[in-house]
N, C-alpha and C positions, 0 to 999 in steps of 0.2 A: 138460176145461176145470172139469168138476164137481169132480175131484176138486182141483184148484187155488184154488178158491173154497173150498173144508170147509179147505182145509190154512192157507190166508191169514184163515178167519174170527175168528180169536182176535185180531187188530187192530182190529176193533171190537167189542169185547167192555173191560169197564173194568180195570182191573188190579191185580190181589191187595193186599189190605193189607199181606205186606210185603215188597211188591215193588221191588228196587231195581236202577235199569238197569246191567247193566254187571257184574252182581258176580261174575261167572264169572271174569272176567278180571281181577278182585282190585279193584275201583272197590269205595268206599264210600260209604253211602246220606246225604245231603244235603237238608236241607229250605229250600224256597224260602216268596215270599212268596204266589206263586199256590196256595200248599198252607194257609197260616192267615190269609188273604183279607188285604182292604187294609187297610195301619194307620191307627185312628183313636185320637183324645184319650179317653180316661176321662174318668166322670163329675165335675163339680167338688165343691168342699164344699159349693156353697150349694141345685145338688141331690142330693146325697146329705141333707143336713137339709129337706129338703122332701118326700123321701118318707119319712125316717122321722117327720115328723109325721102325713104322712098311715096312718102304720101305727100313729103311738099309741106310736111309741117317744119314749124321752127321749135328747137326743144327751149323747154322752161330752165332759163338762168335764176337762178336765185342772187336777190338786190343786195346779200350783206353774205354771200360768200366766202370773197376776199375780204370782208371786214376784221379787224383785230378791235375785238371786243373792251383793250381798255383805252383806245383811242379817237376821235373824231374823223370823221371823213367827209370829204365837199368839199364846198369854198374855203372852209378854215379850218383845214386837215393838218397845217404845221403850225397855226397860232397854239400860244400856250392859255390855259385854262385860267381868267382870273379872276379878282370879285366882282366886276360888271356883270361876268358869264354868270358867276353863280346867279347875280340879283334877277340876272333875265330870266335864268331856268326857273327859278322862285314865283316869277309872275305868271310865267305860262303855265307851271300845274297849278296856283290858285286859279287863275284861268278854266283849268280843267278840270277842277274840283267844282268850281263856281257852277258850270255847265252839267255837268255830270248831276250836282244837287238840283238843277232846276227840272231836269230831264227823268229824274228820280222818280218820282212819285208815278208819271203818266205811264213807264217804264213796269212797275210794280205793278199798278192796277192792272196794266194789259197782260202779263203774264198771270198773274191771280184767274184773267176772266178765261184768259187759255187754257189752265189748269183745271177751272170748271168745269169746262165746256168739254173737254179729254176726259175729265171723270165721269161725266155725265153721258158721253157717250159709249167707254170703257169700264165701267165701274169692276173693283177688284169684288173676285169672289165672297171674299167677307161681305161686304156691302151688299151682296146680292141676298146674301143668306141672313142679314142679321135681321130683316123681321122675325125669320122660320125660329131665330135662335130665341129671341122676344119670347115668342111665342109658347116653349119652349117652359118657361117658368109658370105654366096654370095648366102642365100637362099631369094629370092625374098617376097615385100609383097604379091604378087597376088600367088605366089605357095603358101606361111603362109595361105592366106586364105586360098585360096582350099583344106585342109587339112583337111579332113571329122571326122566330130564329134563323140565319142564313142557312138554306141547305144548300142542295149538291147542283148546281146550275148548268154545269157538264150535259146531263142525262144523258149520263152514263152511267151501265148499273155497274154497281161491284160486287164481284165473284166473293157469295161467301164460306167462311172457311168449314166446311161439313163432315169433316174425319173426327173421325171416334177410334177410343184404345180398345183395349182388352183389359179388363179389371181382373187383378194377380188372386190367385185362390186363396191365401193367406186371409186377407179382409175381408172374405167372403164368412173363413171357419172363424176368423175374431168376432166379425159382425154377429154370426148366430149364437156362438157363445158365451155374446154380452148379457144376455138376460139372463142365464141359466144360473140355478145354483147347485153349491157341493152339498150333497149328503149322504157321503162315505168317509173313512179315514183310510189312512193309506196303511201298506203291512208295519210301519215304523211307530206309527201311532196306536195300531194293535195293541201291541207286543206287552208291555205294562203303563194303561193310558197317556200321560201325556208326559211321563220320565223319558231321558235320553238316556238310551245305554251307554256307558262304559265299552271300552276294548279289553277284554280277557281278565276282569276283573284291577287294571290299572285306573287307581282313585285318584284327585289333582287336592295337591294339598295347598289349599288358598291358604295358609298363615304362613308357609315358608317364602310362599311366594312377597308375600306384603312384608316380612320381614330381610328377606333379598334387596329387595327395592327400597327400604329404608336405609340397609349398610349403602348400599351405593350410590344412595345421594346421600348422606352424611359423609360420604368419602369423596364425592364431588365438590361438597363443599367446602370441608377440608383444604382442598387442594387450590382451590378461588382463594379461599383466605389466607393462604400462605403458611398454616399451620401443621400440615402433612409432608412427609418427606417425599417426597415424589422422583422418577428415574428420568425429567427435566423434559417432559410431552406435556405435560401441564400448564397450563399460562396464570401466574401469580394475576390478580388484581387486587385491587385495594378497594376493599366492600362501602365504606363508606364513601370515598372519592366514586366510585360505580355508576349513579345515578347522577351527579353533576357531570361528569363527561359523558353519559347520555344527550344531558340538555343541553352539552355544547356541539353535540354533532350537528353539522347544517344536512337539512336533507335540500338536493338540487333538485329542479326542476327540470324537465326536460329543454325547455331551451335554455336553460343554463350550462345545460351540459352540450347544447348543441352551439352554442358561444363559446364555452372553452375548445370545443374541436375545431371551431375555426378558426378560433384568434392561433389552436397551437399549430394549426397548417400555415398561417403566416409566419407564424415565431421560427417555424421550420425553414419556411423559405429565406426568411429572412437571414437568418444565423448560416445558412448554406451562402447565400449568393453574397453574401459580406460577413466571413469568419472572423475580421479582424474590429467590429465594430463590437464592443464591450457591453451600453445600454441592451442591445439586444438579447445577450447572451444574459443579463440580469432577469431581464420581464419576461425570458422563456422560463426560468429557473421557478419567477414568483407565480405563475400560470400554474406551472407543475405544483408548486407549494399551496397554492388554491384549490387546486383540484384534489387535494388529499394523496396525493404520489409523490412520497420525499424521496423516495430513490432515486427515480426519474430527474427531480429535482438536481439533485446533487451529481447524479452523470451529467447532467447537462450542466452545472456552474463550472464542473469540474475541467470538461471539455471548455468551457468561456477561460477558463483560466491556462490552461495551455492555450490556448489561440491569441490570449489577450494579457500576457504576463507582466506588461507596462501597466494595468489600469488597476490601481487600489481600491478601485468599487468594484470590481470585481472580486477581488480579493475578502473583501471586506463580507459582502454577500456571500460569500464561499465558508468563511467562518460563521457566518449568523446560521447556515443551515444545518451545522453538526455539531456535534456536541461539544461541552468544555477540552477535554483533551484533544480531539482531531481539531476542533478551532485550533488551538496551540500549532499545532506539526503544520497548517495552514498557512499560518502567519507566519511562521518560524521559515518556510518556504517562499513567502510575500516577500519577506524582507532582503530573499538573495537579488529578487528580481528590481522591488523599489523601495532601496534602503533610505531615499530620501524620504521620502513621504509621512507626514507627520501621523495622518489619521490611522495607516497601519500600526506605529510602533504605540497609539495612543489604547487602540485596541488589544494591542497585546498585554499593554500593562492593565488594563480592567478586567480580563481572563484572570488572572493573577488574583488569588484568595486572601494571600501573606502581603504585609506592609511590605516586607522587606524584599519579597519576590518582585513587588510591584518596583521599589525603590530600585533593583538590580535595572530590569528592564527600561525603566526610565536615564539611566545615567549610561544605558548603553547605546542608546536614540539619543543623548545628547552628544556621545562621542561621533556620532557619523551625522547629526545635523543639530550643530552645536549654535545655530543661530537662530534657532524657533522659539522664540517669546513663549509660545501655549506649552512645550515640552518643560522651560526653565518653570512657565507657576505649577504645574502640576508639580515639578518635585518637590518643588518649594514647599506646597500644601502638605505631601507627604510627610514634610520634617513636623517631631513633633516640639524639639530644642528652639527656642527663639536663636540663641548663638549659631546653630549647624545651619538654621535659615538663613540666617545673616553672610555667611562663607557663602554661601550659596549665592546669594544674592548679589554679593560684593563680586565673584567673579563671572556672574553673568553679565554687569555692566559694563565690563571689560570686555567681553566676549561683544554682548550688542549696546554700544555705548548711546546710539540711539532710539533704542526702547521708553518712554514716560512712564510706563505703568511699572516696571521695573526700577525704575531710580526712585519713582515716589513711594514703591513697596520698602525697597530699601531703607530711605527715610525713616516710616514709619516704622522700623524694626530700631532704627538706632537711638542713642538718646539726645534729648536735645543739641547741646552744642555740636555733636557728632554729626548729627542730621540735617544744622542748617552747611558742614563742611561738604555732607551729599549735594544739598540743595542745588549750592554755587558750581559743585561739577556737575551736577546735572543743566544747570544751565549754560554753562559753557559750549558741555557737547552738545544742546537742543535749542540754542537763542532761541526757534519760533516756537515753543509752547508755552501755552500761558496759563496750562497744568501748574507745571512748577512752580511758575511765581503765584499762583493761587495756595498752593500749597507752602508757600516760601511765608508768606500772611497769617493762613491757620497758626503755622507753629509758633509764629509770633505773640499770637493770639493766646493762644496755650499756654506759651510759656508767661506771660503778663497776666492770666485769671488761674494758674495756677496755684497760687500759692495763697490763699486767705489773707495772711499777716501780714503782707510784702504793703507797703506803703502807700497811699494814695498816690499824691505825685510821683512814686517813679512808676505806679500801674499805668497812669495815662501818658507818660513819656512812651512807654513800650508801647502801648496801644496808639500814638499814633506813628509810631514805625511801622506798624499796619497798614496806615495812609500812604506812608510816604513809599515803603514796596509797591503795594498794588501801583500806584502811581507810575511809580518806575519802571516797571513791568509794564503798565501800556504803552510807554515811550519808547520801551525797546522794543516792544515786539513790532510796534508802528515802523521803527528804523529797521529793522529786517523783514517788511513788505508784508507783516501779516497783520490784514483789517479783519478784527470779528466785528459784527453788526451788534449794532441796540440790543435787539432782541436775545442775540445769543448770551453776551456781559451779564443781561437781563436774569437770563435763565441761568446763568453761573453764579450769581449772586442767591437767586430762590435755594439753591444747589447747598452752598456754604451753608443758608442758613437752617436748614433741612439736619444739616450734620453737624449743629450746630456749634455755629461759628459767626453771631450775627455781627460782630466787628469787622469780619470781612466782608461780609456783606454789606455792610455799609461802604466800607473802602471801596469795595468796587462799582456801587452806585455814584457818589461822588467823584469817579475819577471816569464814567463811562457813562451816566445818562444825559451828557450833555452833548453828546455827538450826534451827527446825522439828524439837528434837531433845528428848523429854522427859528432864528431871535422873533419874530409875532407868532411861531406856535408852539414855542417855550411850555408857555405857562396850562395849555389841553391840553399837549400831549404829557405831560407830567401827572398830568391830574387824572387822565385815562388811565395813567400806568399804574399810580396808585389805586387807581378804584379796581383794575384786575387783579395785580396782586394779595387786595386783601379777599376778595374774591376767589382765591385758590388756598388764602386761609395762610399765604405768607407775610403775615404782620407784618416783621422785621425787614421785609422790603418794602412794604409799604413807606410805613416807619422813616426809613430811610430817602427816599423817593420824598417826600411832602417835609421832612428836612433841609433838603439841596433846595428844594423849590423855596421855601419859607427863607431860605437863606439870600437867595438870589433875587425874590418879591415879597417883602419882610412887612409890606402895608398892605397886603392883601386879606381881609377880613373873612372872605370865603374861604381862602387857606389853610387860615388860623384854625375856622369854624372845624373845616373837615380834620386837622389834626386833632384836634381837639375828639370830636364824634369819634376818630379810630382809639385814641387812648381811652375815652370814657368804653368806649365793647370791648375793648382786647387791653388794654393796657392797666395801671395800678395806679392806687391816688397821689401818689407821689410823683408819677410821671405826668398825669391831670395835670396836677396842680401845677407843674412848672411850667408843661407846655400854655396854659392860660395866666401864668404868672408873664413869658414872655409875650404872648399876645397879648394882653392889655396894655405892655409896655410900648410893644411897636403899634398898636394899632388903639389908640385912650379914646377916640370918638365913638370906636362900635359896644354899642350898649348893651349887645347880646354878648358878647365876650365876657364884659366887669359881672352881668345879670349870672353866667353859669360858672367862675370865680365862685360868686356870693353863695351862690342855692352847692354847689360844689362842697364849699367849706361847711354850708348849714346842716348838708345831711349828713357832715362826718361827725358833728358834735361842737362843729366851732364857731359857737356863735359869736363872739368876740372878733374872729377875723374876717366872719361873714359882715360884720357892723366895718369894719379898717376895708374891708374891698369896698363896700357904698360908699366910705367918707373918700376915698380915694375916686372913686365913679363919681360921686357930688362934684367934686373939686376939677376934675374933666369935660363933664356932661352938666351944668348946672339948670339946663332947663329941659331935661330929660324925665318926662312924665314914667318912664317905664324903671327909670331906679329908683325915682319917690316912691313909687308903688311897690316897689320891692323893696322897699327900706320897710314902707308902714307895716308890709306881710310878715316881713322879719320879728318886726317890735310886738304887732297885736297877735303873732303863734306863739310869741315866747312870753305871754305874760305883761307885755308891757303895753298897757292901754293908753297911760296917761303920752307916753311918748311917740304913741301910733297917732295919735291925735293931734299934739302938739305938728309931728312932722305932717298931715296931712293940712293942720293950717300955715304953715308956711308953705307946702307945697302948693294950694290957692294964690298964695300969694307970689310965686316965685314964676313957677312954670303954666299955673291957670287954662288949665283942659279941660277941655268939659268929660274927661273921660276920669280926671280928679275929682273933680267936684263929684260926678256919681259914684264913686269907690269913697266916696266922703258920706254921703248919703246912706248907701248901703253898710257902712261901719257904723254909724251912729245907730242904724236900726236892727243890727243885728246885737245891739247892745241892748237894747228897748229903749232906747231914747228918741222915741217917735217924735215928740214935736222939733228935739233937736233935728231931725233927719228931713223934717217936713218943712222947719224953716232952709236947712240946705240944699234940698231941689227947688224950692221956689225962689230962689237967689240964684237957683244955677239956670233956671228957666226963664228968668230975664235975662240972661248971659246968653245963652243958646236955645232958643225955643223952637229949633227943627232938631234937636237930639233927642231920638223918641223911646231912650232907656228910660230917661227922669221922667215920661209921662206915665210910664210902668209903674216906676219904682214908688210914683205919685199915688197912684189906683191901689197899690197894693197894700201901702201903710191904710189909705183909705179900708180897704175889703177887711182888711186886717180888724179895723176899730169898727167893722160893721156897719159904715158907713156910705151903705152902696150908692145915695144917690150921690153923694160928693165922688167915689171912686168912678160913675156914671160919666160923671162932669169932666172927670178929671181925661178919662179914656175917650170921650169927644172932641175935647180941644186937640188933645194928640191925634187923632186920625184926619183931624181938618189936615193939622202944620204938617204931620208925616204919611200920607194914604198910602203909599209905597210901605211902610212899613208889615210886613205880616202879622207877627209875634203881637201886633196891638191890635190887628183886629182877631184874633183868636183870644185873648183876654179879656176883650168886650163883651166879645160873646159868650165865654165862660163864668164872665160878671154877671149876662145877661140869666143864662140856665142856673147860676145859681139864684138866683131871684127869683125863680118858679116862670120865668118868660121865653120859656122856648120858641115861641113864636116872633120875639123881638130875637134873640139868637140866630134865628131859621136866616130872620132879616140883612138883622147886619151884614154876615158871613157871605148872602147874595149881593149885597153891597161890594163886597170886598173884594170876590170873584171880577166884580163887572170892572174894580180898578184895577184891579190885577189879573187879567187874567192866562188861566194856563198856568196855576200855582197849586202844586199836587197838596201843600198842608192845607190849603184851606178847600180846597174837594177832600179832603180826610176828614177836617176838623166839621165839615157840613153831613159829613158820611156818620161822623158820631153822633152828632146832633137828633140824628134820624133814629139813630139806633136805642139813643136812650131816651127818648120819647117814645117807643115802643111802635115807631112803624119801621117794621123788618122790608116789608115789601120798599116803602117810599127809599129806605137806605139802600138795597137791592138798584133802585132806577136812581138815585144820585151816585153809585157807584159807577156805573154804567156812562152815566153822561161824563163823568168824570175824567175814565180811559180814556172815552171820545177824544177828551179835550187835553189829554197828559196819555197820550199811549205809551210812553218807555218810562213813565212813573214807578219805582220800587215800591214806594210805600201805599199807593195806590192797588197796584197788582198783587199787594201781601194781602191785600185787607180781601182783595177779590179770593185767593186763593180758602181763606178761612169760613170768606160768605158761601161759600161752593161745600154741597153736602160728600163724605169720606171718600165715598167711591171714584168721585169725579177732578178733587181734588191734587191726584198726580197728575194727572193729563192738562190742570190747570197749572200746572208750578214749570209742565216745559213750555207753556206759551210764553209763560211771565217772564221763564229765561230767556227766551228768544226776544222779545219784545223789549226788556228792560236790560239786554246785553249784559250778562251775570252782574248785578247789581246786590251789592253784598246785603239789603234789607230781603231778597230773593232768596238770595243764598242761606240764609239764617234761617228762612220760615223753611225752606226746602227741608235742611236740618231737624227741623223740630218735626217733620212730617214723618222722618224716618225714625222719631224719636216715638211720636206717637205709633208707629207701627213695630216697634221695638229691634230697630235694627240699628243695633247699639253701635258696630263699627264705622257703618256707614254716615249714621247721626251725624259720629264724633271729625270723620272727617269733614263733613260739609261745614260743621261748627270751626274747625282748622278755617278752611277757605273762608269763612266769614269774615275775620279777620285775617286778611294776607298782607293786602298795600296797609301804607301808611296812613292813608285815608280812612280805611277798613277799622285800623284799630282803632282811631279816634270815638269811635260810637262805642259806648261804654253800655247800653245794651244788651249789644251782642256777648259780652262778656259773661253778662249778665246773666245771658240764657245759656251757656257753654255749662257756667259754672254751679247752675241747677242740675244741668243734668249730669255730670260729673259726679254731684253731690249722690244723685238715684241708682245711676248704673256704673260711676268708677270707682278707683280704688284710692285711699289718699293723697299717692305719689301724684295720680292727673290732678286731682284738686288741688295738688300745692302747682301744680306745674301753671296751671291755668293763670294760679293767683298774681304768678313771679310772673307772667306775659302780660296780665293788666297791668301789675304795677309798672313795667318797664314802657307800658302802652302811655302810659297815662293818660286816661281816655279824657275829654270834656265833652263829648256832645251825647243826643240819645232820651229818647220823651221821659222816661224814669228816673235815667240816671242825671238830666238836669235839675227835677224836682227835689230829687234828693241832696244832688251836692249843694244844692242853693238854697237849701232850709236852714233856716238860723240855726237851728238847734244840732247842726251840721258843720258847724263852721270849725276851718281846722283840722278838717280827718282828712287821713291821706286817702288813695284808690284800693289803699289792700283793705282798708275798715270801710268804705261805703259800697266794696263791691258785694258782699252779703248781704246787705240791706237792701242793694238794687235785688239780689236773686230771692231775695224775700220778697217784694214789693209785685214783682213780676210776675204775669197769670195770663 
């Protein structure tokens, strides 16, 4: 006992100063109120002041305790703060900042030194164990696993639970019989083998049981299908729609059920707290309907109708939740409470199946609400006779004279003469409506265009009345302070065009297109209006805007060109001819308009009229080379070669331009007159030594005559005179290659690249020379050099794609599209790749993308590839569409296209004839 007392003697001793209970098992120290004593309030300011007075100390006085923060103090407390004071304060602030910046470096250095000293004396825990943490990186898995687990550090023995329990006898008996085998039969099994004995001779008739079961099943099926007469307890089910109704059953999850319960509680609280709130009753009923509890929903909406009898929405919701007959009763009750609700009456009319019943309901509604436009419209729509509808509308406009819709509907039902009277009454009743004025204009237009046998003068006079009517309407609306914007008037004009009244549309444009437009911005604004209307397929509106703009600016050739292009795209030949005739009258110096007029007449097959136009163009523009060349082309393609030659001679005398000399030489060469062509070129070179195409023609003439030395000399002289002409370098290279001198061709192209750096055509020709000479590796190296110098060249990237193996072409094409910024050559190449992979629709889409813009459409090779593709994989309709688009685009460029188009054998052939030849030549 004595030893136990000595062992526990420490419990009566005071704890050491640094003792923390539970520190061995990971507890941390904390301080309680008992450690620091009870909380008490410190001495007040008065007590501190008395103590200082007893000790003879003076109390500290805050020098700024009586200072107003918004005012200065001291000697200048009563002075005003002027600009001089502000400048002085700025000077002192600058001085303080300067002194502070001078001391800042030393202060920051001192602070850093003090911080480093403090860190050295009292480092952080993280810094103390930093080296140990780094050492953990070299600890192996075996060393980590050998670290012992933390055990019990309290050194107290824990009591073990050594309790025992008695095993039940059933477990012992069951375990004993688990491995035993049964080797005897019971008495029932011993009676007669394994047969089950029957009771007192009664035998079960399974046949009768099966027949009874089939009879009951057939009876139930008959009841379900409705073929059997039952006592009223069976449910009749549509056998065809049964599975469909099963599919429509929505199984709700537990989360949805919980949400429905919470929402039900919220709505219940809402309708109890505010029973006069109609949306709350409607929402509660809809919730029950969503939950599939229609009875509860109908009860709720019935209570809502009782609480909110003046809300038509509640009555409409109640009618929706009930069947047709009950809904009629509900709406009949609703009329007693909200008889002025249009929606209630319309819903009641919708419930009626018979037209007469609908009419009866709507007329009863009109007795209660005679000023409802909607009710009048619904009533009129039910009338099958135009006479009855006219009578109803006459009564409607008497009751509601301010309804524009009813006036216009009545005018549409009247005869033209009586419609004018109706519209005049409408205009007097509603002087602020622009729809009535527009309807009047459309009525006049219909009257003018209705009779095809009417004389032209009479028709024009009546159409002029349309313009006057719309103009008067705009003035009257302005007088009544009705100011529609230009955009609104343009929309009304487009609506008239859509409704089949182009003259009314034109009249609206004439009267309103100049509104709200500054004088200097008129031309640009009107052109943009016309373009936007054309983009929306409103051709009549665009035509009217351009016509008005041409009246104001008759000397603008670009405006005439837009009008001509509009008529060419959307108009007729007669309208285009009329526009071009006016254009050359107002702009006689516009060569393009003369040429367009002559070309349209030529394409129409009227060659004498085209000659007449060109003769007038000669008078207005005697020195125009385009008109001379157009006349030559007209005569040459119509077989008048002698006249064409005479025109060229006269043109060389009158106009005397380098292009006319070139066309003269080309004309002689096409006719096989090589000597005359050579003389013409020589004479032209003496006049125009810097014109590169003359050297090309001279070299080509020598090349046709197999005189390679003379051709080489012509090209050499041309390269000296025109070193920047790329095609001249290419022709010289091809001549050397044709003569079997690939080395010289390579040298020429190298020299051309030095003179014309970063030129894709020269690099492409260099790659072609290497390929044709059999050096595939040199061609690939040359192509890589070319792409380094021309990184965005579509031509070189296209060649690079085809130089790649088949598996890597697609990735190469992606790089090409990124680097060349969707160049049309790359787009066409990608289309050909899809073609090779038999992706027909994608290939067709990419071929279409390659001829999107006007610049892309001018490349004839793309049209050739597309036609070749459609020939192989498309239908005849696709082929015709490609040819049609190509003829409309009139391409002029492309390596293969130019070779075929400029061949002397194909002179005068149209794009429709050239396109199949290009498609056959492409490979």
